[in-house]
MIVEXBA-543498 format. One record per residue (C-alpha): x, y negated, z negated. Coordinates in steps of 0.1 Angstrom, whole numbers, plus 2048, in hexadecimal, padded with zeros to 3 digits. Layout:
! residues N
XYZ;...
//
This chain:
! residues 1065
56B4F1E02;56F51BDFE;576524DDB;591536DE5;59E519DF9;599500DD8;5AD518DC7;5CB519DDD;5C84F6DE2;5C74EBDBC;5A44DCDBA;59A4FADA5;5B04F5D83;5B5519D72;5A8512D50;583507D65;583532D69;59653BD4A;5B3545D57;5D7542D46;5EC532D5E;604549D59;5ED568D67;5E454DD82;602551D95;605576D97;5E0574DA2;5E555DDBA;60656FDCE;5EB590DCB;5CC579DD9;5E256BDF8;5EC595DFE;5CC5A1DFB;5BC586E11;5D758FE2D;5D35B5E28;5AD5B5E22;59E5B5E48;5B55D6E50;5B05E4E2F;5885E5E31;5865F4E55;5A160EE4C;59261AE2B;56D618E2E;56A623E51;580644E48;56C649E2A;54A64BE32;547656E58;53F67AE5D;53F68EE7F;544671E90;55E656E9B;55F636E88;551616E97;5685FFEA5;5805EDE8F;57C5CDEA3;5555CAE8F;55D5B2E6F;5475B5E51;52A59DE50;52C584E39;51A57FE18;4FC569E1D;50D549E1C;4F5529E0C;505512E16;50451BE3D;4DD523E39;4DB500E2A;4EE4EFE49;4D7505E63;4B94FAE52;4C14D7E54;4CC4DCE78;4AD4EFE85;4914D3E7B;4884C6E9C;4884EEEA6;46F4F4E8A;45A4D9E93;4594E3EB9;44E508EAF;4334FDE96;418516E95;3FD509EA8;3DD503E92;3F34F4E73;3F44CFE73;40C4BFE57;3F14AAE45;40E49EE2D;42F4A2E22;432490DFE;45748FDEC;455497DCC;46948BDAE;4864A2DA7;47A4ABD88;45D4BAD95;4614E2D98;451501D96;43550CD92;4204F2DA7;3FA4F0DB0;3E64D7DC3;3C94D0DB0;3A64DADC5;39F4B5DCD;3C04B9DE4;3C9498DD1;3E04A0DB3;3FF4B7DAF;4074C5D8E;42D4D3D89;43E4E5D6B;4604D6D68;47F4E2D56;47C4CDD39;45B4E2D2C;4484C5D39;4274C3D53;4284A3D6D;40C49AD82;41248BDA3;3F9475DB8;3FC47CDDD;3E4462DE4;3FA445DD3;41C45BDD6;423453DB1;423466D8E;404465D7C;40F474D5A;42248AD47;4134A6D2E;42A4AED11;4234D1D1C;4344F0D09;4554F7CF4;46750ED0E;46650ED35;44350AD47;44052DD5A;420529D6C;40050FD71;3E050FD81;3C34F5D86;39D503D7E;37E4FCD95;3764D9D81;39E4CBD82;3AA4D5D5D;3CD4E5D5E;3D5506D49;3FC50DD46;411529D36;435526D2A;44F53DD1E;44552DCFA;42954AD02;40C532CFC;3F1528D1A;3E4502D16;3C94F6D25;3C94CDD30;3B34B2D3A;3CC4A1D4E;3C147ED41;3C9489D1D;3EE48DD0C;3E44A7CF7;3D54CDD04;3B04D1CFE;3B84F4CF5;3D9507CEB;3D4531CEF;3E8541CDB;3F0568CD9;409574CF4;427583CE4;43B57FD01;440561D1D;420558D34;426563D58;40655ED69;3E654AD5D;3C2545D76;39E539D6F;38354ED78;37153CD93;35652BD7E;36E51FD65;36152BD47;380549D42;3A554AD48;3B7566D4B;3DB568D41;3F8582D45;419587D32;437597D2F;42B5A6D0C;4175BDD27;3F35AFD24;3DB5A1D35;3C9588D20;3A3577D28;39A554D14;379540D11;387522D1D;36E50CD0B;37851BCE7;39A529CED;39254CCE1;39E569CEE;38257ACFD;39759CD09;3BB5AAD03;3C25C5D19;3E35D7D1B;3EC5EAD3D;40A5DED47;42E5F3D3C;4445DBD4C;4315BBD47;4175A7D5A;42458FD77;407586D87;3DB586D82;3BF576D98;39A578D98;37F587DAF;36D56DDC0;34E575DAB;360572D8D;35A599D80;3795A5D88;39D59FD81;3BC5AFD8F;3DD5B1D86;3FF5B7D8E;4215C1D77;4465C5D7B;4415EAD7E;42E5E8D9E;40B5F1D8F;3EE5E1D9B;3CF5DFD82;3AE5D7D8A;3955D1D6B;36E5C9D62;3765A5D58;3535A9D42;35E5C9D33;3845C9D31;3835F1D42;39C5F5D5E;38A5FED7C;3A760AD8E;3CE60DD92;3E9611DAC;40C617DA9;41760ADCA;4335ECDD1;4585F9DC5;4615E8DA9;44B5CDDA8;42B5B9DAE;432595DB3;411585DC1;3EF58DDC7;3CF57CDD4;3AE583DD8;39C577DFD;37A56ADFD;35A57EE04;355586E2A;335587E3B;3305ABE34;3395A1E0B;3565B1E0A;37C5A4E03;39D5B1E00;3BB5AFDE6;3DC5A4DF4;3F95B0DE4;41E5A5DE8;43D5B4DD3;4645B9DD0;4615D3DEB;45D5BCE06;4395C6E12;4195BBE0E;3FD5D2E09;3D65CDE0D;3BF5E1DF5;3985E6DF4;38F5D7DD0;3755F1DCF;385611DD5;3A960BDCB;3B3618DF2;3CE607E02;3C35F8E20;3E25EDE32;4065E7E2C;4145CAE3F;43C5C5E45;44C5ABE53;460597E37;4845A0E2E;482592E09;46B596DE8;44958DDF1;44056FDD7;42155EDE2;40356BDF3;3E2555DFE;3C355AE0E;3B553CE22;39052CE17;38153FE36;391560E2E;3A2563E55;3C355FE49;3DD56CE30;3FF557E2B;41A56BE1A;43855AE0F;45C56AE0B;478552DFD;49F555E00;4B355CE21;49855CE3C;47E54BE2A;45C548E3D;43954BE36;428565E4F;402560E57;3EF57EE5C;3CD57EE6B;3B2596E55;3A05A8E6E;3BF5B9E81;3DA5B0E64;3F15A8E80;40C58AE7E;3FC569E8E;418552E85;43754BE6E;442529E5D;465527E52;46B51BE2C;48B50FE21;4A1527E19;4B2519DFA;491516DE8;49152FDC8;46A532DC8;45A521DDF;435517DDA;41A520DF5;3F5521DF1;3D651CE02;3B9507DF6;39D51ADEA;380506DFA;3964F1E19;3A54F9E35;3C84EDE23;3E94FEE18;4054F4E01;4294FBE09;4454F0E02;4554D3E1A;4744D0E30;4874C8E0E;4894D4DEE;4794B9DDF;45F4B6DF8;43A4C2DF7;4264CCE1C;4024CCE1E;3F54D9E3C;3D44DAE4D;3CB4FDE5B;3B5502E78;3B052CE75;3A052FE95;3C2525EA7;3D7537E91;3C955AE9B;3C8552EC1;3EB55FEBF;3F957BEB9;41A582EB2;42E5A6EBD;4275C1EA5;4255E4EA4;40D5FAE8D;41661CE82;408638E6A;41C653E5F;412672E51;42268CE38;41C6B1E40;4316C7E23;43F6EDE27;4416F9E02;441721DF5;45A737DE1;47B73EDEC;483754E0A;45B751E1D;46C740E3C;46771AE36;47E70DE49;47B727E67;459718E69;4616F5E64;4776F5E84;45D706E9F;4446EEE8F;4586CFE97;45F6DDEBB;4866E7EB1;49070AEBD;48B729EA3;4AB730E91;4B0749E75;4B5738E54;4BF742E30;4B0730E0F;4BE70EE0A;4BB6F6DEB;4B56D7DFF;49A6CBE14;4966C2E39;47D6A8E48;4756AAE6C;45F696E88;4436AFE8E;431698EA4;43566EEB2;41C661EC8;409641ECE;3E6640ECF;3CD625ED9;3B561AEB9;3A45FDEC6;3A05F0EE8;3C55EBEF2;3D55EAECE;3EA608EC9;3F461DEA9;415633EA8;40F652E98;428665E88;425687E77;44768CE5F;44B6B0E54;45B6B8E31;4696DBE2B;46F6DEE02;4876F7DF6;472714DE5;487724DC9;477721DA6;493710D99;4966F3DB0;46D6EDDB2;4746D6D92;4866BFDAF;4756C4DCD;44D6C1DC1;458699DBC;452699DE0;43169FDE1;42767FDE3;409674DFD;409692E0E;3EF695E2A;3F46BCE32;4026D7E1D;40E6FBE28;41370EE0F;42472DE1E;427751E0E;437770E1B;41B78DE1E;42F7ABE24;4417A4DFF;43E7C3DEB;4427B2DCC;42D790DCA;423786DEC;412767DDF;42D75ADC6;430733DC3;40F72FDD3;3F8727DB9;414712DAB;41A6FEDCA;3F16FADC9;3F06EADA8;4106D4DB1;3FD6C5DCF;3DB6BEDC0;3F16ADD9F;404698DB6;3E468EDCA;3CF687DAD;3EA673D9A;3E865ADBB;3C1657DAA;3AF63EDBE;3BC63DDE3;3CA65CDE3;3CB66BE05;3B568AE12;3CB6AAE0C;3C76C9E25;3D86E7E17;3E0705E2F;3EE727E1E;406734E3A;40F759E3F;42F75AE4C;449773E5D;42F78BE67;443796E87;4577ABE6B;43B7C2E68;4327DAE4C;4127DCE36;4087B6E29;3F47A8E11;3CF7B2E17;3B4797E29;3A079EE05;3BA790DEF;3C4773E04;39D76AE09;39D769DE0;3BA756DDE;3AF73DDF3;38D73ADE5;39F737DC1;3B771BDCD;3A2708DE4;3B370AE00;3A56FEE23;3B7718E3C;3C8735E40;3E473DE5F;3F975CE65;41B751E78;43D75BE84;455740E86;46A759E9B;44E769EB2;43D746EB5;419757EAD;40273DEA4;41C720EA1;40670CEB9;3EA714EAA;3F7709E87;4086EBE96;3E76DEEA9;3D26E7E86;3EB6CEE71;3E76B4E88;3C26B8E8A;3BF6B9E65;3CF693E62;3B6679E59;3C965FE68;3AF645E5E;3B764BE3C;3D7643E3D;3DE621E37;3F160EE5A;40F5FCE55;4125DEE6B;4375D6E70;44E5C5E8C;4605D3EAF;47F5D0E96;4765EAE83;473602E9B;4905FAEAA;4A55FEE8A;49061CE7F;49D62DE9C;4C3620E9A;4C3631E76;4B3653E7F;4CD656E9F;4EB64BE82;4DC668E6B;4DA67EE88;501679E90;50A68CE6E;51366CE59;50C672E36;51464EE24;51662BE34;51360DE25;4FB5F3E30;5105DBE3C;5235F3E54;5005FDE63;4F85DBE68;51B5D0E7D;5155F1E92;4F25EBE97;4F95C5E9F;5165C7EB4;50E5B9ED7;4EC5B0ECF;4E4589ED7;4C6588EC0;4D559DEA5;4BB59AE83;4CE58EE64;4DA5A7E4F;4BC5A2E33;4A75ABE4F;4B75CCE57;4B95D7E31;4945D3E34;4905E9E4C;4A3604E3B;48E600E1D;472606E32;47E626E45;48C631E21;463633E1B;461650E35;47B667E24;494669E3F;4AC654E2B;4B7644E08;4C8623DFE;4D962CDDF;4D8611DC0;4FD608DBD;51A600DDA;4FF5F7DF3;50161EE05;4E362CE19;4E7651E16;4DC65CE38;4D567FE2F;4C367DE0E;4BD6A2E0C;4DF6A6DFF;4D3699DDB;4B86B5DD8;4D26CEDE1;4E96C1DC8;4D16B8DAD;4C16DBDB1;4E46E8DAC;4EE6DAD92;4CD6E0D80;4D4709D85;4F7702D7A;4EC6F5D5A;4D3710D52;4F2729D5A;50771CD40;50D738D26;50671ED07;4E5719D17;4E56F5D07;4D26E9D26;4ED6CED2C;50F6C3D3F;5276A7D38;51F685D4D;544688D5A;5406AED66;5216A4D7C;52F685D8B;551697D94;53B6B4DA2;54C6D1D86;5276E3D8D;524704DA2;5156FADC6;512710DE1;53170FDF6;51E705E19;50B6EAE08;5276D8DF7;5316B9E06;5586B8E0F;562694E0C;569693DE9;56166DDE7;54166CDFA;53B68BDE1;53F676DC1;52665BDD3;50A674DD5;510686DB5;50A662DA4;4E9661DBA;4E167EDB2;4E1676D89;4D3654D93;4B566BDA1;4B2680D83;4AF666D68;49864DD80;48366ED81;487678D5E;49469AD64;4B1693D4A;4BA680D2B;4DB670D28;4EA66FD06;50B663CF8;51F67BCDF;539675CCB;55267ECE9;541681D07;521673D18;508692D20;4EE69AD3B;4D26ACD27;4B76C0D3C;4976C8D27;48E6E2D3E;4B16F3D42;4B66FFD1D;4BB728D1A;4B9727CF3;49C73ACE3;48D728CC5;481743CB2;465732CA4;45372FCC4;437733CCE;42B72CCAB;443710C9C;43A6FFC79;4226E5C78;40F6E9C98;3F66CDC99;3E96CFCC0;3E96E2CDE;3E26D8D01;3D96F0D23;3E26E1D45;3E66E6D66;3FE6D5D7D;4246DAD82;4286E7D5E;44B6E3D5D;4506BED6A;4376B1D53;4446C0D35;4676B5D41;46268ED44;44968DD24;46569FD15;480682D25;468669D1B;461670CF9;48466CCF1;48664ECFE;468640CEE;47E62FCD4;46363FCB9;473661CC0;49466DCC0;4A068ECCE;4AC6AACB8;4AC6CACC5;4AB6D8CE8;49A6FCCEE;48F714D0B;472702D11;4716F0CF0;47C6CECE2;47D6C0CC1;47D699CB6;485685C96;46B669C92;477645C8C;45F643C6C;46D668C5E;46168BC62;46669FC81;4506ACCA1;4546C1CC3;4466CFCE0;4476F3CE8;43A6FCD0F;42B720D15;427727D37;40673BD40;406741D65;41372DD83;409709D81;3F270CD5C;40570CD3A;403706D16;4116E9D03;4156EACDC;41C6CCCC5;42A6D0CA6;4346B8C8B;4436BFC65;4476A2C4C;439685C65;41F66BC59;40066DC67;3FE64CC7C;41E659C8C;40E678C94;3F2669CA7;408654CBB;420678CC6;3FF688CD0;3F166ACE4;40E665CFA;40D689D01;3E9687D06;3EE66CD1D;40B679D30;3F6695D3A;3D6683D44;3F3670D5A;406690D68;3F06ACD67;3D56B7D7D;3B56A5D6F;3996BAD60;3B36D5D56;3BC6C9D36;3B26D5D18;3BB6C7CF7;3B76DCCD5;3BD6D3CB1;3CF6EEC9C;3C06EFC7A;3D66FDC5E;3C770DC3E;3D56F3C22;3DA70EC0A;3E972EC1B;3F771AC36;3E6734C50;3DA724C74;3B672BC7D;3AF738C9C;3A471CCB3;38A736CC3;37873BCA2;37C70FC9C;36D711CBD;34F724CB6;345715C97;34A6F3CA9;3316FFCC4;319708CA5;3196E6C92;3326F1C77;3486DAC68;35D6F2C4F;366718C51;37672DC32;398737C39;39B760C44;3B9762C2E;3B274FC0F;38F743C13;395721C0B;378709C1D;38C6FAC3C;3826D8C4C;3836DDC70;37C6BBC7D;39A6B1C68;3B66B1C87;39C6A3C9F;393685C83;3B767EC7B;3C767CC9C;3AD673CB4;3B564DCB3;3DA63BCBA;3E2616CC1;3E260FCE3;3F55F6CE5;41760ACD5;410625CEC;41860ED08;4335FDCF9;446625CF4;43B626D17;44F605D1F;46A60CD0B;46E631D1D;47161ED3F;48A604D2F;49D621D23;49D631D42;4A5618D54;4C160DD40;4CE632D45;4D362ED6A;4E5610D67;500620D4D;50363CD61;51062CD7C;521615D69;53A62DD56;55B621D47;56C62CD67;552615D7D;5505F7D6B;5705E7D78;5645D5D97;53C5D4D8D;52F5B5D7B;50F5A7D78;514584D62;52C56CD62;53155CD3E;538538D41;543527D22;55A50DD14;57A51BCFF;569510CDF;55052BCE1;562547CEF;56155CCD0;53955CCD5;53A55ECF9;54957FCF2;52F58BCD8;515582CF5;52A599D0B;52A5B6CF4;5065B7CF3;5025B5D19;5165D5D1A;5055E6D00;4E75DFD1A;4F95EBD39;4FD5C8D41;5225C3D4B;52E59ED49;55058DD54;56057DD39;587576D35;58E597D4A;5B2590D4E;5B758FD2A;5A75ADD23;5B95BDD3F;5DA5B3D4A;5DD5C7D69;5BA5B4D76;5C559DD91;5A2596D9C;593576D9C;56F56ED98;56855FDBB;56E586DC7;54E58FDB5;53656EDB9;52357FDD5;51C59EDBE;51458BD9A;4F257ED9B;4F056ED79;504550D68;506549D45;50D524D39;513526D16;50F505D03;51E507CE2;5294F9CC1;5324D2CD5;5154D1CE8;5284D0D06;51D4E7D27;5374F7D3A;5274E6D5C;52E4C6D55;5524CBD5D;55A4C4D85;56E4E5D90;5534FBD7C;5394EAD8F;54A4F7DAD;549517D9F;526516D99;51A50BDB8;52C527DC9;51453DDB3;4F4527DBD;50152CDE3;4FF553DDE;4DE551DD0;4EA556DAA;4D3549D8B;4DF536D75;4D5536D50;4DF521D35;4E1531D11;4E351BCF6;4FA52ECD9;4F052FCB3;50E519CAD;4FA4F6CBD;4EB4E3CA4;4DF4C8CB4;4B44C5CBB;4AF4D6CDE;4854CBCE2;48A4C4D08;4AD4C8D10;4B24C3D36;4C24E3D48;4E34E2D56;4F04E2D7C;4DA4FDD91;4CD50DD6F;4A551BD72;4A652BD4B;4AF520D2D;4B153CD0D;4B952DCEB;4C9549CD8;4C8534CB4;4A8546CAC;4B055CC8E;49A578C97;4B0581CBA;49757FCD0;4A5568CE8;4C357FCE9;4A659FCF7;49A583D0C;4B8577D1F;4C559DD21;4A65A2D33;4A5589D47;4C4591D52;4BB5B9D54;49E5B6D6D;4B65A5D82;4CD5C6D85;4B65DDD7E;4B35F8D9B;
//
């Protein structure tokens, strides 16, 4: 029964939802009126609100419903016969076993295929004999939830759990052979080395640990995943280990030395699974990774090069596995439209799909490493299927697909040099005189289908980005220099002042962006474009141009006129010829993707600005007999977003069809902050959200409601890219821009307490700004004062420190670090945090570090040149030229050259978390929170006080709870049912009487409604709960449990982090 109907008919009493009876009557009246008016209200408001220069779509189209899990269950049951008929050729069902209901994920099949091991909700591991169809034994494994298990090649079992331990088992014995302790957080992944002699384990404590399985001794502790480690896999020869993390980072490690071989940030938000293929006949292999971005990526393990991107799933990829013969890759995505896709590994084309029960939260799937067998979920949730796989039969059939490659070309240069006019004619548009603009433009320069092998075709598309050139806007626009294949740096050769303005800056920024991608970076060609030669006048000499080309390593020079068309065809052809298509990872996708991409680009051309995903879906799906699901449509939106044509916003399910407005507004905001008379480099968040700053009239959006959503997206972007700090004062919330303060500090460039200086090249102001922001978010340092090109911090351990940026020329700067009254250990952390930031963001090889030596007697700084000359001659001391005191010139290096890496990684992780929290809080100011909820607190009346304290903790961390809203706001007549589709988490609070709220029938119906919408049910043991809870069974639908009785409050932090991960951007 639908919950609205259930309430109206009286099957859910008001006390089940915590609603006072007196308020229920008012609520029901409002509900009935709302239900009667809602359809017309929706079509009237949203269509008029978000249509721009286009007639609204027909109002007869009704909003598609949220994914109804009860409907999906019914459809799954009814489709059994059709699935059996359409089973892929090459898959034969060997066995489908009904397992006991208490066998839950994780599930692993033994190497001999005879046994299944499963972690369970009650902290036990259970073993099941597939041949005898019976339970073998039960291992009292852990004190908390078993999170991961794996079989060794010789049939030993290993388990990892939320109790932070790893345990090795001989399944014939009730006690573990070894308990491996050392991780500081929950264990997410474990894997045996191919010979069974070592184990690798990954944890939320951000480390990979390698263990000796015989002694249980830790061999290596390897930090390197700032957001936690999610998955781990060994190479077939046991010499390397691949790891994936929550932040999207993949690392390859030398298993013997523990040294990282390469790392790559690829998947958006998280790498969920990894697989390493068997070696082929040529001795090579691949790594497959799956993630939250709904793609599979194929990597060369030796070079770190991304070989292929596979699209086709419509939810996060949670499992990838290679067949024993290496001919197939299988990938699994759960949820609505859950399926396994089989890919052939020579061409990476889809060959078959196998539907999976959509009700399964985390279904298993794995090939047997030595046999043609595949383990999957069966038809029902309590069934496991074992398939015989004929790889050769499976790869005979190819499913319809497309293969495409996008090449990115950028137009950069100083303001007023004619970039936009050049971009127009290069993309085959007529020339139109343009003025300098703040935004970016994106055009298609060329699109063609080419034959790559026999009859196989590949779609090649060259996308041209025109980035605004004003120096004040560079800090925004150089964020778009990733994965560039050709860069056109435009200059005005007839300029009488500085014809090469911006050229050196953009050259260094492009080199930095390329080298930041490390292994697997795309080849980059840079062309120097002399524009507007039709205007005549005395141009810059050829000798000066040649000298600049040699200095900057530029590949070619072109003289052009967009107006007359001179040399435009030659430049266009040179761009096409310069692209090395074979070095860009091709994407294998579906025909549906191209259809939806075309549709979205047409919507973009129509001039619309903001549209909700569901409205776009309704328009696309209208009158289509074989329309895709909403999930498939949204996935395609995400893939189109990767090209830069559109942008999905992190709120209200909006799609921004004109993303260049974000850059225009962001640049205008930063200029407005810089021009403020107070010079503080800040603006109130409310003023920014309301657009109360100067924006060029012709670039301002006329629709105020749309503008407000765009402004929220702009703030979101600035916070994400770490160009701004969000700071709460006594009276307001301020946005602080370290790059925009104009107050000079008289102590600069010689502040007291100088300790080290760096010279480096790259986009210097961006590097300084992000460093200033990350230090302020690192927890060890808190922003104190902001000056022009300088910032100071208070250290949590006492004392102050700061940064001063001194620009030398375009793309080159000196950064001075200073500190007073700060301990030596904190100074080390300060210096090394800065060092690692520069190594990550500056041009490699350009960084020079010079420790500053101060005479201990007269406090005079010793000349860096003198120190260098003395050190080159082998001296370790010198006499101060002022007071003649003997000074040790090795002191700075000796004192500051080492710092604990785990602490640095923790600082980085904290900075990431605080950035994400700031984004969440900025979206949810007090005015925005009324209709946004992340978690529903379900509790008994006797525990209301503790529940409200938990709610306060949530709010402090930017998590919005639903808790007795009617008592808090008499005018709020909304009901929890209106937000079931939105809320991703439910906490069941179990308190002093030991009763859990889910035992009430009415609450069970409510919880089932949440489960039907895919919510997670979380059991929370309150501090008042006094009973022993060694292995307490989890309540209805609950998959995870937190015990708040721990005095150190660690579980509360874990609970907050668990919820936060589900709602973070």
